[in-house]
mmCIF entry with sequence, helices, sheets and N, C-alpha, C, O atoms, coordinates in Angstrom:
data_MODEL
# 
_entry.id   MODEL 
# 
_entity.id                         1 
_entity.type                       polymer 
_entity.pdbx_number_of_molecules   1 
# 
_entity_poly.entity_id                      1 
_entity_poly.type                           'polypeptide(L)' 
_entity_poly.nstd_linkage                   no 
_entity_poly.nstd_monomer                   no 
_entity_poly.pdbx_seq_one_letter_code       
;(UNK)(UNK)(UNK)(UNK)(UNK)(UNK)(UNK)(UNK)(UNK)(UNK)(UNK)(UNK)(UNK)(UNK)(UNK)(UNK)
(UNK)(UNK)(UNK)(UNK)(UNK)(UNK)(UNK)(UNK)(UNK)(UNK)(UNK)(UNK)(UNK)(UNK)(UNK)(UNK)
(UNK)(UNK)(UNK)(UNK)(UNK)(UNK)(UNK)(UNK)(UNK)(UNK)(UNK)(UNK)(UNK)(UNK)(UNK)(UNK)
(UNK)(UNK)(UNK)
;
_entity_poly.pdbx_seq_one_letter_code_can   XXXXXXXXXXXXXXXXXXXXXXXXXXXXXXXXXXXXXXXXXXXXXXXXXXX 
_entity_poly.pdbx_strand_id                 A 
# 
loop_
_entity_poly_seq.entity_id 
_entity_poly_seq.num 
_entity_poly_seq.mon_id 
_entity_poly_seq.hetero 
1 1  UNK n 
1 2  UNK n 
1 3  UNK n 
1 4  UNK n 
1 5  UNK n 
1 6  UNK n 
1 7  UNK n 
1 8  UNK n 
1 9  UNK n 
1 10 UNK n 
1 11 UNK n 
1 12 UNK n 
1 13 UNK n 
1 14 UNK n 
1 15 UNK n 
1 16 UNK n 
1 17 UNK n 
1 18 UNK n 
1 19 UNK n 
1 20 UNK n 
1 21 UNK n 
1 22 UNK n 
1 23 UNK n 
1 24 UNK n 
1 25 UNK n 
1 26 UNK n 
1 27 UNK n 
1 28 UNK n 
1 29 UNK n 
1 30 UNK n 
1 31 UNK n 
1 32 UNK n 
1 33 UNK n 
1 34 UNK n 
1 35 UNK n 
1 36 UNK n 
1 37 UNK n 
1 38 UNK n 
1 39 UNK n 
1 40 UNK n 
1 41 UNK n 
1 42 UNK n 
1 43 UNK n 
1 44 UNK n 
1 45 UNK n 
1 46 UNK n 
1 47 UNK n 
1 48 UNK n 
1 49 UNK n 
1 50 UNK n 
1 51 UNK n 
# 
_struct_asym.id          A 
_struct_asym.entity_id   1 
# 
loop_
_struct_conf.conf_type_id 
_struct_conf.id 
_struct_conf.pdbx_PDB_helix_id 
_struct_conf.beg_label_comp_id 
_struct_conf.beg_label_asym_id 
_struct_conf.beg_label_seq_id 
_struct_conf.pdbx_beg_PDB_ins_code 
_struct_conf.end_label_comp_id 
_struct_conf.end_label_asym_id 
_struct_conf.end_label_seq_id 
_struct_conf.pdbx_end_PDB_ins_code 
_struct_conf.beg_auth_comp_id 
_struct_conf.beg_auth_asym_id 
_struct_conf.beg_auth_seq_id 
_struct_conf.end_auth_comp_id 
_struct_conf.end_auth_asym_id 
_struct_conf.end_auth_seq_id 
_struct_conf.pdbx_PDB_helix_class 
_struct_conf.details 
_struct_conf.pdbx_PDB_helix_length 
HELX_P HELX_P1 AA1 UNK A 11 ? UNK A 33 ? UNK A 11 UNK A 33 1 ? 23 
HELX_P HELX_P2 AA2 UNK A 47 ? UNK A 50 ? UNK A 47 UNK A 50 1 ? 4  
# 
_struct_conf_type.id          HELX_P 
_struct_conf_type.criteria    ? 
_struct_conf_type.reference   ? 
# 
loop_
_atom_site.group_PDB 
_atom_site.id 
_atom_site.type_symbol 
_atom_site.label_atom_id 
_atom_site.label_alt_id 
_atom_site.label_comp_id 
_atom_site.label_asym_id 
_atom_site.label_entity_id 
_atom_site.label_seq_id 
_atom_site.pdbx_PDB_ins_code 
_atom_site.Cartn_x 
_atom_site.Cartn_y 
_atom_site.Cartn_z 
_atom_site.occupancy 
_atom_site.B_iso_or_equiv 
_atom_site.pdbx_formal_charge 
_atom_site.auth_seq_id 
_atom_site.auth_comp_id 
_atom_site.auth_asym_id 
_atom_site.auth_atom_id 
_atom_site.pdbx_PDB_model_num 
ATOM 1   N N  . UNK A 1 1  ? -28.096 5.503   6.462   1.00 0.00 ? 1  UNK A N  1 
ATOM 2   C CA . UNK A 1 1  ? -27.630 4.596   5.446   1.00 0.00 ? 1  UNK A CA 1 
ATOM 3   C C  . UNK A 1 1  ? -26.468 5.209   4.742   1.00 0.00 ? 1  UNK A C  1 
ATOM 4   O O  . UNK A 1 1  ? -26.459 6.404   4.449   1.00 0.00 ? 1  UNK A O  1 
ATOM 5   N N  . UNK A 1 2  ? -25.473 4.382   4.465   1.00 0.00 ? 2  UNK A N  1 
ATOM 6   C CA . UNK A 1 2  ? -24.246 4.821   3.801   1.00 0.00 ? 2  UNK A CA 1 
ATOM 7   C C  . UNK A 1 2  ? -24.514 4.962   2.298   1.00 0.00 ? 2  UNK A C  1 
ATOM 8   O O  . UNK A 1 2  ? -25.051 4.057   1.661   1.00 0.00 ? 2  UNK A O  1 
ATOM 9   N N  . UNK A 1 3  ? -24.135 6.099   1.759   1.00 0.00 ? 3  UNK A N  1 
ATOM 10  C CA . UNK A 1 3  ? -24.332 6.324   0.325   1.00 0.00 ? 3  UNK A CA 1 
ATOM 11  C C  . UNK A 1 3  ? -22.990 6.179   -0.385  1.00 0.00 ? 3  UNK A C  1 
ATOM 12  O O  . UNK A 1 3  ? -22.017 6.853   -0.049  1.00 0.00 ? 3  UNK A O  1 
ATOM 13  N N  . UNK A 1 4  ? -22.957 5.291   -1.367  1.00 0.00 ? 4  UNK A N  1 
ATOM 14  C CA . UNK A 1 4  ? -21.751 5.085   -2.164  1.00 0.00 ? 4  UNK A CA 1 
ATOM 15  C C  . UNK A 1 4  ? -22.056 5.470   -3.610  1.00 0.00 ? 4  UNK A C  1 
ATOM 16  O O  . UNK A 1 4  ? -23.101 5.111   -4.154  1.00 0.00 ? 4  UNK A O  1 
ATOM 17  N N  . UNK A 1 5  ? -21.150 6.189   -4.208  1.00 0.00 ? 5  UNK A N  1 
ATOM 18  C CA . UNK A 1 5  ? -21.301 6.562   -5.611  1.00 0.00 ? 5  UNK A CA 1 
ATOM 19  C C  . UNK A 1 5  ? -20.248 5.821   -6.424  1.00 0.00 ? 5  UNK A C  1 
ATOM 20  O O  . UNK A 1 5  ? -19.088 5.734   -6.024  1.00 0.00 ? 5  UNK A O  1 
ATOM 21  N N  . UNK A 1 6  ? -20.649 5.308   -7.529  1.00 0.00 ? 6  UNK A N  1 
ATOM 22  C CA . UNK A 1 6  ? -19.702 4.643   -8.420  1.00 0.00 ? 6  UNK A CA 1 
ATOM 23  C C  . UNK A 1 6  ? -18.868 5.718   -9.111  1.00 0.00 ? 6  UNK A C  1 
ATOM 24  O O  . UNK A 1 6  ? -19.374 6.782   -9.468  1.00 0.00 ? 6  UNK A O  1 
ATOM 25  N N  . UNK A 1 7  ? -17.599 5.426   -9.291  1.00 0.00 ? 7  UNK A N  1 
ATOM 26  C CA . UNK A 1 7  ? -16.730 6.366   -9.955  1.00 0.00 ? 7  UNK A CA 1 
ATOM 27  C C  . UNK A 1 7  ? -16.049 5.648   -11.121 1.00 0.00 ? 7  UNK A C  1 
ATOM 28  O O  . UNK A 1 7  ? -15.495 4.564   -10.943 1.00 0.00 ? 7  UNK A O  1 
ATOM 29  N N  . UNK A 1 8  ? -16.088 6.239   -12.294 1.00 0.00 ? 8  UNK A N  1 
ATOM 30  C CA . UNK A 1 8  ? -15.430 5.672   -13.421 1.00 0.00 ? 8  UNK A CA 1 
ATOM 31  C C  . UNK A 1 8  ? -13.973 6.057   -13.436 1.00 0.00 ? 8  UNK A C  1 
ATOM 32  O O  . UNK A 1 8  ? -13.632 7.223   -13.236 1.00 0.00 ? 8  UNK A O  1 
ATOM 33  N N  . UNK A 1 9  ? -13.114 5.098   -13.669 1.00 0.00 ? 9  UNK A N  1 
ATOM 34  C CA . UNK A 1 9  ? -11.670 5.389   -13.716 1.00 0.00 ? 9  UNK A CA 1 
ATOM 35  C C  . UNK A 1 9  ? -11.136 4.983   -15.113 1.00 0.00 ? 9  UNK A C  1 
ATOM 36  O O  . UNK A 1 9  ? -11.693 4.118   -15.788 1.00 0.00 ? 9  UNK A O  1 
ATOM 37  N N  . UNK A 1 10 ? -10.088 5.616   -15.490 1.00 0.00 ? 10 UNK A N  1 
ATOM 38  C CA . UNK A 1 10 ? -9.466  5.276   -16.764 1.00 0.00 ? 10 UNK A CA 1 
ATOM 39  C C  . UNK A 1 10 ? -8.664  3.991   -16.626 1.00 0.00 ? 10 UNK A C  1 
ATOM 40  O O  . UNK A 1 10 ? -8.426  3.519   -15.515 1.00 0.00 ? 10 UNK A O  1 
ATOM 41  N N  . UNK A 1 11 ? -8.266  3.449   -17.705 1.00 0.00 ? 11 UNK A N  1 
ATOM 42  C CA . UNK A 1 11 ? -7.446  2.244   -17.694 1.00 0.00 ? 11 UNK A CA 1 
ATOM 43  C C  . UNK A 1 11 ? -6.137  2.435   -16.924 1.00 0.00 ? 11 UNK A C  1 
ATOM 44  O O  . UNK A 1 11 ? -5.727  1.559   -16.162 1.00 0.00 ? 11 UNK A O  1 
ATOM 45  N N  . UNK A 1 12 ? -5.487  3.579   -17.126 1.00 0.00 ? 12 UNK A N  1 
ATOM 46  C CA . UNK A 1 12 ? -4.222  3.837   -16.408 1.00 0.00 ? 12 UNK A CA 1 
ATOM 47  C C  . UNK A 1 12 ? -4.451  3.976   -14.914 1.00 0.00 ? 12 UNK A C  1 
ATOM 48  O O  . UNK A 1 12 ? -3.621  3.525   -14.125 1.00 0.00 ? 12 UNK A O  1 
ATOM 49  N N  . UNK A 1 13 ? -5.548  4.584   -14.507 1.00 0.00 ? 13 UNK A N  1 
ATOM 50  C CA . UNK A 1 13 ? -5.852  4.698   -13.069 1.00 0.00 ? 13 UNK A CA 1 
ATOM 51  C C  . UNK A 1 13 ? -6.131  3.357   -12.462 1.00 0.00 ? 13 UNK A C  1 
ATOM 52  O O  . UNK A 1 13 ? -5.712  3.088   -11.337 1.00 0.00 ? 13 UNK A O  1 
ATOM 53  N N  . UNK A 1 14 ? -6.829  2.507   -13.178 1.00 0.00 ? 14 UNK A N  1 
ATOM 54  C CA . UNK A 1 14 ? -7.143  1.182   -12.693 1.00 0.00 ? 14 UNK A CA 1 
ATOM 55  C C  . UNK A 1 14 ? -5.872  0.349   -12.526 1.00 0.00 ? 14 UNK A C  1 
ATOM 56  O O  . UNK A 1 14 ? -5.712  -0.365  -11.537 1.00 0.00 ? 14 UNK A O  1 
ATOM 57  N N  . UNK A 1 15 ? -4.960  0.453   -13.519 1.00 0.00 ? 15 UNK A N  1 
ATOM 58  C CA . UNK A 1 15 ? -3.699  -0.249  -13.423 1.00 0.00 ? 15 UNK A CA 1 
ATOM 59  C C  . UNK A 1 15 ? -2.868  0.245   -12.263 1.00 0.00 ? 15 UNK A C  1 
ATOM 60  O O  . UNK A 1 15 ? -2.250  -0.561  -11.567 1.00 0.00 ? 15 UNK A O  1 
ATOM 61  N N  . UNK A 1 16 ? -2.833  1.583   -12.027 1.00 0.00 ? 16 UNK A N  1 
ATOM 62  C CA . UNK A 1 16 ? -2.101  2.148   -10.906 1.00 0.00 ? 16 UNK A CA 1 
ATOM 63  C C  . UNK A 1 16 ? -2.661  1.659   -9.572  1.00 0.00 ? 16 UNK A C  1 
ATOM 64  O O  . UNK A 1 16 ? -1.902  1.331   -8.660  1.00 0.00 ? 16 UNK A O  1 
ATOM 65  N N  . UNK A 1 17 ? -3.976  1.612   -9.459  1.00 0.00 ? 17 UNK A N  1 
ATOM 66  C CA . UNK A 1 17 ? -4.633  1.181   -8.230  1.00 0.00 ? 17 UNK A CA 1 
ATOM 67  C C  . UNK A 1 17 ? -4.324  -0.289  -7.936  1.00 0.00 ? 17 UNK A C  1 
ATOM 68  O O  . UNK A 1 17 ? -3.962  -0.633  -6.811  1.00 0.00 ? 17 UNK A O  1 
ATOM 69  N N  . UNK A 1 18 ? -4.465  -1.149  -8.934  1.00 0.00 ? 18 UNK A N  1 
ATOM 70  C CA . UNK A 1 18 ? -4.178  -2.559  -8.760  1.00 0.00 ? 18 UNK A CA 1 
ATOM 71  C C  . UNK A 1 18 ? -2.692  -2.764  -8.428  1.00 0.00 ? 18 UNK A C  1 
ATOM 72  O O  . UNK A 1 18 ? -2.356  -3.610  -7.600  1.00 0.00 ? 18 UNK A O  1 
ATOM 73  N N  . UNK A 1 19 ? -1.818  -2.006  -9.061  1.00 0.00 ? 19 UNK A N  1 
ATOM 74  C CA . UNK A 1 19 ? -0.378  -2.134  -8.781  1.00 0.00 ? 19 UNK A CA 1 
ATOM 75  C C  . UNK A 1 19 ? -0.075  -1.772  -7.341  1.00 0.00 ? 19 UNK A C  1 
ATOM 76  O O  . UNK A 1 19 ? 0.716   -2.453  -6.688  1.00 0.00 ? 19 UNK A O  1 
ATOM 77  N N  . UNK A 1 20 ? -0.690  -0.708  -6.829  1.00 0.00 ? 20 UNK A N  1 
ATOM 78  C CA . UNK A 1 20 ? -0.443  -0.277  -5.444  1.00 0.00 ? 20 UNK A CA 1 
ATOM 79  C C  . UNK A 1 20 ? -0.965  -1.319  -4.465  1.00 0.00 ? 20 UNK A C  1 
ATOM 80  O O  . UNK A 1 20 ? -0.293  -1.646  -3.488  1.00 0.00 ? 20 UNK A O  1 
ATOM 81  N N  . UNK A 1 21 ? -2.167  -1.845  -4.723  1.00 0.00 ? 21 UNK A N  1 
ATOM 82  C CA . UNK A 1 21 ? -2.701  -2.853  -3.843  1.00 0.00 ? 21 UNK A CA 1 
ATOM 83  C C  . UNK A 1 21 ? -1.816  -4.110  -3.869  1.00 0.00 ? 21 UNK A C  1 
ATOM 84  O O  . UNK A 1 21 ? -1.585  -4.727  -2.829  1.00 0.00 ? 21 UNK A O  1 
ATOM 85  N N  . UNK A 1 22 ? -1.332  -4.482  -5.035  1.00 0.00 ? 22 UNK A N  1 
ATOM 86  C CA . UNK A 1 22 ? -0.448  -5.640  -5.148  1.00 0.00 ? 22 UNK A CA 1 
ATOM 87  C C  . UNK A 1 22 ? 0.832   -5.430  -4.395  1.00 0.00 ? 22 UNK A C  1 
ATOM 88  O O  . UNK A 1 22 ? 1.314   -6.362  -3.750  1.00 0.00 ? 22 UNK A O  1 
ATOM 89  N N  . UNK A 1 23 ? 1.417   -4.234  -4.446  1.00 0.00 ? 23 UNK A N  1 
ATOM 90  C CA . UNK A 1 23 ? 2.646   -3.970  -3.707  1.00 0.00 ? 23 UNK A CA 1 
ATOM 91  C C  . UNK A 1 23 ? 2.455   -4.000  -2.192  1.00 0.00 ? 23 UNK A C  1 
ATOM 92  O O  . UNK A 1 23 ? 3.300   -4.503  -1.452  1.00 0.00 ? 23 UNK A O  1 
ATOM 93  N N  . UNK A 1 24 ? 1.311   -3.442  -1.746  1.00 0.00 ? 24 UNK A N  1 
ATOM 94  C CA . UNK A 1 24 ? 1.022   -3.475  -0.309  1.00 0.00 ? 24 UNK A CA 1 
ATOM 95  C C  . UNK A 1 24 ? 0.839   -4.912  0.142   1.00 0.00 ? 24 UNK A C  1 
ATOM 96  O O  . UNK A 1 24 ? 1.342   -5.300  1.196   1.00 0.00 ? 24 UNK A O  1 
ATOM 97  N N  . UNK A 1 25 ? 0.120   -5.708  -0.649  1.00 0.00 ? 25 UNK A N  1 
ATOM 98  C CA . UNK A 1 25 ? -0.083  -7.099  -0.306  1.00 0.00 ? 25 UNK A CA 1 
ATOM 99  C C  . UNK A 1 25 ? 1.216   -7.867  -0.255  1.00 0.00 ? 25 UNK A C  1 
ATOM 100 O O  . UNK A 1 25 ? 1.416   -8.669  0.656   1.00 0.00 ? 25 UNK A O  1 
ATOM 101 N N  . UNK A 1 26 ? 2.124   -7.642  -1.225  1.00 0.00 ? 26 UNK A N  1 
ATOM 102 C CA . UNK A 1 26 ? 3.403   -8.322  -1.294  1.00 0.00 ? 26 UNK A CA 1 
ATOM 103 C C  . UNK A 1 26 ? 4.252   -7.899  -0.078  1.00 0.00 ? 26 UNK A C  1 
ATOM 104 O O  . UNK A 1 26 ? 4.928   -8.742  0.513   1.00 0.00 ? 26 UNK A O  1 
ATOM 105 N N  . UNK A 1 27 ? 4.228   -6.637  0.295   1.00 0.00 ? 27 UNK A N  1 
ATOM 106 C CA . UNK A 1 27 ? 4.993   -6.177  1.447   1.00 0.00 ? 27 UNK A CA 1 
ATOM 107 C C  . UNK A 1 27 ? 4.496   -6.845  2.710   1.00 0.00 ? 27 UNK A C  1 
ATOM 108 O O  . UNK A 1 27 ? 5.297   -7.284  3.535   1.00 0.00 ? 27 UNK A O  1 
ATOM 109 N N  . UNK A 1 28 ? 3.196   -6.929  2.872   1.00 0.00 ? 28 UNK A N  1 
ATOM 110 C CA . UNK A 1 28 ? 2.617   -7.584  4.068   1.00 0.00 ? 28 UNK A CA 1 
ATOM 111 C C  . UNK A 1 28 ? 2.977   -9.060  4.107   1.00 0.00 ? 28 UNK A C  1 
ATOM 112 O O  . UNK A 1 28 ? 3.297   -9.585  5.174   1.00 0.00 ? 28 UNK A O  1 
ATOM 113 N N  . UNK A 1 29 ? 2.932   -9.739  2.971   1.00 0.00 ? 29 UNK A N  1 
ATOM 114 C CA . UNK A 1 29 ? 3.252   -11.157 2.949   1.00 0.00 ? 29 UNK A CA 1 
ATOM 115 C C  . UNK A 1 29 ? 4.721   -11.370 3.258   1.00 0.00 ? 29 UNK A C  1 
ATOM 116 O O  . UNK A 1 29 ? 5.074   -12.319 3.958   1.00 0.00 ? 29 UNK A O  1 
ATOM 117 N N  . UNK A 1 30 ? 5.593   -10.491 2.739   1.00 0.00 ? 30 UNK A N  1 
ATOM 118 C CA . UNK A 1 30 ? 7.010   -10.599 3.043   1.00 0.00 ? 30 UNK A CA 1 
ATOM 119 C C  . UNK A 1 30 ? 7.263   -10.387 4.537   1.00 0.00 ? 30 UNK A C  1 
ATOM 120 O O  . UNK A 1 30 ? 8.085   -11.082 5.135   1.00 0.00 ? 30 UNK A O  1 
ATOM 121 N N  . UNK A 1 31 ? 6.562   -9.432  5.132   1.00 0.00 ? 31 UNK A N  1 
ATOM 122 C CA . UNK A 1 31 ? 6.708   -9.207  6.565   1.00 0.00 ? 31 UNK A CA 1 
ATOM 123 C C  . UNK A 1 31 ? 6.291   -10.417 7.387   1.00 0.00 ? 31 UNK A C  1 
ATOM 124 O O  . UNK A 1 31 ? 6.900   -10.697 8.420   1.00 0.00 ? 31 UNK A O  1 
ATOM 125 N N  . UNK A 1 32 ? 5.266   -11.138 6.950   1.00 0.00 ? 32 UNK A N  1 
ATOM 126 C CA . UNK A 1 32 ? 4.850   -12.343 7.663   1.00 0.00 ? 32 UNK A CA 1 
ATOM 127 C C  . UNK A 1 32 ? 5.906   -13.428 7.528   1.00 0.00 ? 32 UNK A C  1 
ATOM 128 O O  . UNK A 1 32 ? 6.222   -14.121 8.495   1.00 0.00 ? 32 UNK A O  1 
ATOM 129 N N  . UNK A 1 33 ? 6.462   -13.576 6.301   1.00 0.00 ? 33 UNK A N  1 
ATOM 130 C CA . UNK A 1 33 ? 7.465   -14.600 6.069   1.00 0.00 ? 33 UNK A CA 1 
ATOM 131 C C  . UNK A 1 33 ? 8.713   -14.333 6.903   1.00 0.00 ? 33 UNK A C  1 
ATOM 132 O O  . UNK A 1 33 ? 9.313   -15.266 7.436   1.00 0.00 ? 33 UNK A O  1 
ATOM 133 N N  . UNK A 1 34 ? 9.106   -13.073 7.019   1.00 0.00 ? 34 UNK A N  1 
ATOM 134 C CA . UNK A 1 34 ? 10.313  -12.695 7.756   1.00 0.00 ? 34 UNK A CA 1 
ATOM 135 C C  . UNK A 1 34 ? 10.056  -12.493 9.246   1.00 0.00 ? 34 UNK A C  1 
ATOM 136 O O  . UNK A 1 34 ? 10.974  -12.143 9.986   1.00 0.00 ? 34 UNK A O  1 
ATOM 137 N N  . UNK A 1 35 ? 8.831   -12.707 9.691   1.00 0.00 ? 35 UNK A N  1 
ATOM 138 C CA . UNK A 1 35 ? 8.455   -12.556 11.098  1.00 0.00 ? 35 UNK A CA 1 
ATOM 139 C C  . UNK A 1 35 ? 8.741   -11.174 11.632  1.00 0.00 ? 35 UNK A C  1 
ATOM 140 O O  . UNK A 1 35 ? 9.182   -11.025 12.771  1.00 0.00 ? 35 UNK A O  1 
ATOM 141 N N  . UNK A 1 36 ? 8.490   -10.139 10.805  1.00 0.00 ? 36 UNK A N  1 
ATOM 142 C CA . UNK A 1 36 ? 8.661   -8.752  11.261  1.00 0.00 ? 36 UNK A CA 1 
ATOM 143 C C  . UNK A 1 36 ? 7.544   -8.426  12.222  1.00 0.00 ? 36 UNK A C  1 
ATOM 144 O O  . UNK A 1 36 ? 6.386   -8.792  12.017  1.00 0.00 ? 36 UNK A O  1 
ATOM 145 N N  . UNK A 1 37 ? 7.927   -7.720  13.288  1.00 0.00 ? 37 UNK A N  1 
ATOM 146 C CA . UNK A 1 37 ? 6.921   -7.294  14.268  1.00 0.00 ? 37 UNK A CA 1 
ATOM 147 C C  . UNK A 1 37 ? 6.221   -6.077  13.716  1.00 0.00 ? 37 UNK A C  1 
ATOM 148 O O  . UNK A 1 37 ? 6.866   -5.128  13.269  1.00 0.00 ? 37 UNK A O  1 
ATOM 149 N N  . UNK A 1 38 ? 4.888   -6.100  13.746  1.00 0.00 ? 38 UNK A N  1 
ATOM 150 C CA . UNK A 1 38 ? 4.124   -4.971  13.280  1.00 0.00 ? 38 UNK A CA 1 
ATOM 151 C C  . UNK A 1 38 ? 4.262   -3.789  14.207  1.00 0.00 ? 38 UNK A C  1 
ATOM 152 O O  . UNK A 1 38 ? 4.410   -3.955  15.417  1.00 0.00 ? 38 UNK A O  1 
ATOM 153 N N  . UNK A 1 39 ? 4.214   -2.590  13.642  1.00 0.00 ? 39 UNK A N  1 
ATOM 154 C CA . UNK A 1 39 ? 4.284   -1.396  14.456  1.00 0.00 ? 39 UNK A CA 1 
ATOM 155 C C  . UNK A 1 39 ? 5.710   -0.987  14.837  1.00 0.00 ? 39 UNK A C  1 
ATOM 156 O O  . UNK A 1 39 ? 5.901   -0.181  15.748  1.00 0.00 ? 39 UNK A O  1 
ATOM 157 N N  . UNK A 1 40 ? 6.695   -1.532  14.154  1.00 0.00 ? 40 UNK A N  1 
ATOM 158 C CA . UNK A 1 40 ? 8.078   -1.234  14.510  1.00 0.00 ? 40 UNK A CA 1 
ATOM 159 C C  . UNK A 1 40 ? 8.621   -0.018  13.766  1.00 0.00 ? 40 UNK A C  1 
ATOM 160 O O  . UNK A 1 40 ? 9.777   0.358   13.961  1.00 0.00 ? 40 UNK A O  1 
ATOM 161 N N  . UNK A 1 41 ? 7.814   0.592   12.929  1.00 0.00 ? 41 UNK A N  1 
ATOM 162 C CA . UNK A 1 41 ? 8.252   1.764   12.146  1.00 0.00 ? 41 UNK A CA 1 
ATOM 163 C C  . UNK A 1 41 ? 8.417   2.969   13.016  1.00 0.00 ? 41 UNK A C  1 
ATOM 164 O O  . UNK A 1 41 ? 7.548   3.274   13.833  1.00 0.00 ? 41 UNK A O  1 
ATOM 165 N N  . UNK A 1 42 ? 9.516   3.658   12.860  1.00 0.00 ? 42 UNK A N  1 
ATOM 166 C CA . UNK A 1 42 ? 9.767   4.925   13.576  1.00 0.00 ? 42 UNK A CA 1 
ATOM 167 C C  . UNK A 1 42 ? 9.598   6.057   12.583  1.00 0.00 ? 42 UNK A C  1 
ATOM 168 O O  . UNK A 1 42 ? 10.188  6.019   11.504  1.00 0.00 ? 42 UNK A O  1 
ATOM 169 N N  . UNK A 1 43 ? 8.795   7.080   12.925  1.00 0.00 ? 43 UNK A N  1 
ATOM 170 C CA . UNK A 1 43 ? 8.592   8.213   12.004  1.00 0.00 ? 43 UNK A CA 1 
ATOM 171 C C  . UNK A 1 43 ? 9.920   8.843   11.644  1.00 0.00 ? 43 UNK A C  1 
ATOM 172 O O  . UNK A 1 43 ? 10.755  9.103   12.510  1.00 0.00 ? 43 UNK A O  1 
ATOM 173 N N  . UNK A 1 44 ? 10.110  9.090   10.346  1.00 0.00 ? 44 UNK A N  1 
ATOM 174 C CA . UNK A 1 44 ? 11.342  9.702   9.869   1.00 0.00 ? 44 UNK A CA 1 
ATOM 175 C C  . UNK A 1 44 ? 12.432  8.699   9.561   1.00 0.00 ? 44 UNK A C  1 
ATOM 176 O O  . UNK A 1 44 ? 13.511  9.106   9.130   1.00 0.00 ? 44 UNK A O  1 
ATOM 177 N N  . UNK A 1 45 ? 12.210  7.410   9.758   1.00 0.00 ? 45 UNK A N  1 
ATOM 178 C CA . UNK A 1 45 ? 13.237  6.405   9.536   1.00 0.00 ? 45 UNK A CA 1 
ATOM 179 C C  . UNK A 1 45 ? 13.649  6.314   8.089   1.00 0.00 ? 45 UNK A C  1 
ATOM 180 O O  . UNK A 1 45 ? 14.786  5.951   7.790   1.00 0.00 ? 45 UNK A O  1 
ATOM 181 N N  . UNK A 1 46 ? 12.737  6.640   7.179   1.00 0.00 ? 46 UNK A N  1 
ATOM 182 C CA . UNK A 1 46 ? 13.028  6.515   5.754   1.00 0.00 ? 46 UNK A CA 1 
ATOM 183 C C  . UNK A 1 46 ? 13.266  7.872   5.097   1.00 0.00 ? 46 UNK A C  1 
ATOM 184 O O  . UNK A 1 46 ? 13.225  7.959   3.869   1.00 0.00 ? 46 UNK A O  1 
ATOM 185 N N  . UNK A 1 47 ? 13.509  8.920   5.855   1.00 0.00 ? 47 UNK A N  1 
ATOM 186 C CA . UNK A 1 47 ? 13.696  10.265  5.326   1.00 0.00 ? 47 UNK A CA 1 
ATOM 187 C C  . UNK A 1 47 ? 14.888  10.357  4.384   1.00 0.00 ? 47 UNK A C  1 
ATOM 188 O O  . UNK A 1 47 ? 14.829  11.059  3.375   1.00 0.00 ? 47 UNK A O  1 
ATOM 189 N N  . UNK A 1 48 ? 15.960  9.657   4.704   1.00 0.00 ? 48 UNK A N  1 
ATOM 190 C CA . UNK A 1 48 ? 17.156  9.714   3.876   1.00 0.00 ? 48 UNK A CA 1 
ATOM 191 C C  . UNK A 1 48 ? 17.023  8.969   2.567   1.00 0.00 ? 48 UNK A C  1 
ATOM 192 O O  . UNK A 1 48 ? 17.787  9.215   1.634   1.00 0.00 ? 48 UNK A O  1 
ATOM 193 N N  . UNK A 1 49 ? 16.046  8.042   2.480   1.00 0.00 ? 49 UNK A N  1 
ATOM 194 C CA . UNK A 1 49 ? 15.876  7.250   1.257   1.00 0.00 ? 49 UNK A CA 1 
ATOM 195 C C  . UNK A 1 49 ? 15.315  8.089   0.144   1.00 0.00 ? 49 UNK A C  1 
ATOM 196 O O  . UNK A 1 49 ? 15.714  7.928   -1.009  1.00 0.00 ? 49 UNK A O  1 
ATOM 197 N N  . UNK A 1 50 ? 14.389  8.993   0.459   1.00 0.00 ? 50 UNK A N  1 
ATOM 198 C CA . UNK A 1 50 ? 13.699  9.749   -0.587  1.00 0.00 ? 50 UNK A CA 1 
ATOM 199 C C  . UNK A 1 50 ? 14.445  10.968  -1.069  1.00 0.00 ? 50 UNK A C  1 
ATOM 200 O O  . UNK A 1 50 ? 14.136  11.501  -2.135  1.00 0.00 ? 50 UNK A O  1 
ATOM 201 N N  . UNK A 1 51 ? 15.440  11.431  -0.290  1.00 0.00 ? 51 UNK A N  1 
ATOM 202 C CA . UNK A 1 51 ? 16.140  12.617  -0.697  1.00 0.00 ? 51 UNK A CA 1 
ATOM 203 C C  . UNK A 1 51 ? 17.345  12.353  -1.581  1.00 0.00 ? 51 UNK A C  1 
ATOM 204 O O  . UNK A 1 51 ? 18.025  13.292  -1.994  1.00 0.00 ? 51 UNK A O  1 
# 
């Protein structure tokens, strides 16, 4: 049997989690609207963006 423990999070942590989930959802919906093919990401393709 799988054991799950409840974890209490602060208000800021909850906001951060909901924000990340919302951004992932929005990105996925945009990909569907633009008919982007899944799995087209090449490792290292965004390396120049973060530096």
